Residue frames as qw, qx, qy, qz and C-alpha x, y, z in Angstrom:
[[0.262, 0.652, -0.628, 0.335, 69.34, 20.28, 109.62],
 [0.857, -0.304, -0.413, 0.047, 70.34, 17.42, 111.87],
 [0.355, -0.852, 0.313, -0.225, 71.97, 17.95, 115.22],
 [0.644, 0.357, -0.627, 0.253, 75.39, 16.40, 115.82],
 [0.710, -0.657, 0.009, -0.255, 74.73, 15.07, 119.30],
 [0.906, -0.051, -0.155, 0.390, 78.06, 13.21, 119.36],
 [0.389, 0.461, -0.178, 0.777, 79.92, 16.54, 119.35],
 [0.383, -0.653, 0.074, -0.649, 77.72, 17.87, 122.16],
 [0.873, -0.441, 0.087, -0.187, 78.10, 14.71, 124.25],
 [0.711, 0.501, -0.423, 0.254, 81.84, 14.37, 123.74],
 [0.288, 0.296, -0.661, 0.627, 82.91, 14.90, 127.37],
 [0.335, -0.454, -0.775, 0.286, 81.48, 14.36, 130.85],
 [0.059, -0.353, -0.232, 0.905, 81.28, 18.11, 131.42],
 [0.289, 0.056, -0.430, -0.853, 79.26, 18.58, 128.25],
 [0.388, -0.296, -0.853, -0.184, 77.02, 15.62, 129.09],
 [0.217, -0.449, -0.646, 0.579, 76.20, 17.15, 132.46],
 [0.117, 0.286, -0.023, -0.951, 75.27, 20.45, 130.79],
 [0.378, -0.068, -0.661, -0.645, 73.01, 18.68, 128.28],
 [0.359, -0.368, -0.847, 0.136, 71.38, 16.70, 131.11],
 [0.091, -0.410, -0.428, 0.801, 70.77, 19.89, 133.09],
 [0.252, 0.176, -0.286, -0.907, 69.23, 21.55, 130.04],
 [0.397, -0.153, -0.808, -0.407, 67.07, 18.52, 129.21],
 [0.343, -0.429, -0.781, 0.297, 65.76, 18.36, 132.79],
 [0.098, -0.855, -0.342, -0.378, 64.87, 22.06, 132.81],
 [0.612, -0.645, -0.154, 0.432, 67.55, 23.07, 135.30],
 [0.357, -0.318, 0.279, 0.833, 69.25, 25.35, 132.76],
 [0.428, 0.736, 0.193, -0.487, 67.78, 27.99, 130.47],
 [0.775, 0.539, 0.232, 0.233, 68.34, 28.03, 126.74],
 [0.178, 0.935, -0.224, 0.210, 70.53, 31.11, 127.09],
 [0.512, -0.660, 0.548, -0.047, 72.71, 29.42, 129.72],
 [0.879, 0.101, 0.451, 0.122, 72.89, 26.28, 127.58],
 [0.623, 0.734, 0.064, 0.261, 74.05, 28.28, 124.57],
 [0.049, -0.923, 0.339, -0.177, 76.51, 30.37, 126.58],
 [0.746, -0.436, 0.497, 0.074, 78.20, 27.21, 127.90],
 [0.794, 0.202, 0.476, 0.320, 78.88, 26.03, 124.34],
 [0.342, 0.939, -0.002, -0.024, 79.69, 29.42, 122.80],
 [0.118, 0.830, -0.544, -0.040, 83.16, 29.72, 121.28],
 [0.520, -0.261, 0.812, 0.035, 83.46, 25.92, 121.06],
 [0.066, 0.068, -0.839, -0.536, 82.93, 23.45, 118.24],
 [0.028, -0.458, -0.888, 0.042, 79.47, 22.72, 119.62],
 [0.054, 0.418, 0.243, -0.873, 78.41, 26.36, 119.68],
 [0.319, 0.181, -0.471, -0.802, 77.04, 26.34, 116.18],
 [0.309, -0.199, -0.917, -0.154, 75.24, 23.06, 116.80],
 [0.117, -0.472, -0.689, 0.538, 73.52, 24.44, 119.92],
 [0.147, 0.376, -0.014, -0.915, 72.68, 27.72, 118.21],
 [0.343, 0.050, -0.681, -0.645, 71.13, 25.90, 115.27],
 [0.254, -0.303, -0.912, 0.106, 69.23, 23.56, 117.57],
 [0.028, -0.508, -0.520, 0.686, 67.71, 26.41, 119.57],
 [0.199, 0.350, -0.218, -0.889, 67.02, 28.55, 116.50],
 [0.333, 0.011, -0.776, -0.536, 65.40, 25.76, 114.48],
 [0.452, -0.328, -0.828, -0.062, 63.40, 24.08, 117.24],
 [0.395, -0.699, 0.019, -0.596, 63.02, 26.54, 120.09],
 [0.130, -0.475, 0.732, -0.471, 63.76, 25.82, 123.73],
 [0.765, -0.091, 0.404, -0.493, 60.82, 23.51, 124.47],
 [0.934, 0.329, -0.070, -0.124, 61.37, 21.20, 121.52],
 [0.405, 0.634, -0.603, 0.265, 65.15, 21.36, 122.01],
 [0.419, -0.406, 0.672, -0.456, 64.69, 20.03, 125.54],
 [0.903, 0.124, 0.251, -0.326, 62.55, 17.21, 124.15],
 [0.775, 0.547, -0.312, 0.050, 65.20, 16.37, 121.55],
 [0.074, 0.621, -0.686, 0.371, 67.94, 16.46, 124.19],
 [0.668, -0.234, 0.569, -0.418, 65.99, 14.03, 126.40],
 [0.924, 0.330, 0.050, -0.189, 65.48, 11.78, 123.38],
 [0.549, 0.651, -0.494, 0.178, 69.18, 11.87, 122.45],
 [0.194, -0.530, 0.709, -0.422, 70.23, 11.10, 126.02],
 [0.801, -0.070, 0.455, -0.382, 67.77, 8.23, 126.41],
 [0.875, 0.453, -0.139, -0.094, 68.88, 6.67, 123.11],
 [0.445, 0.586, -0.594, 0.326, 72.44, 6.68, 124.39],
 [0.762, -0.353, -0.527, 0.131, 71.46, 5.28, 127.79],
 [0.295, 0.285, -0.368, 0.834, 72.71, 8.37, 129.62],
 [0.314, -0.162, 0.319, -0.880, 69.50, 9.53, 131.22]]
């Protein structure tokens, strides 16, 4: 399954949460709880379930760097 990073990075608030998660300043549980009950909740849940926290952080850093955010 591919991760829809555009839905997760759709607003400045969401971008800051993804940056905090990618830099290790936020736990996987906190990251998921921020996106729960939103359109990105399923995306985050699938990301963490399929890849785990460590690899999800790596993928988040990669997604941010490809978009020139981090």
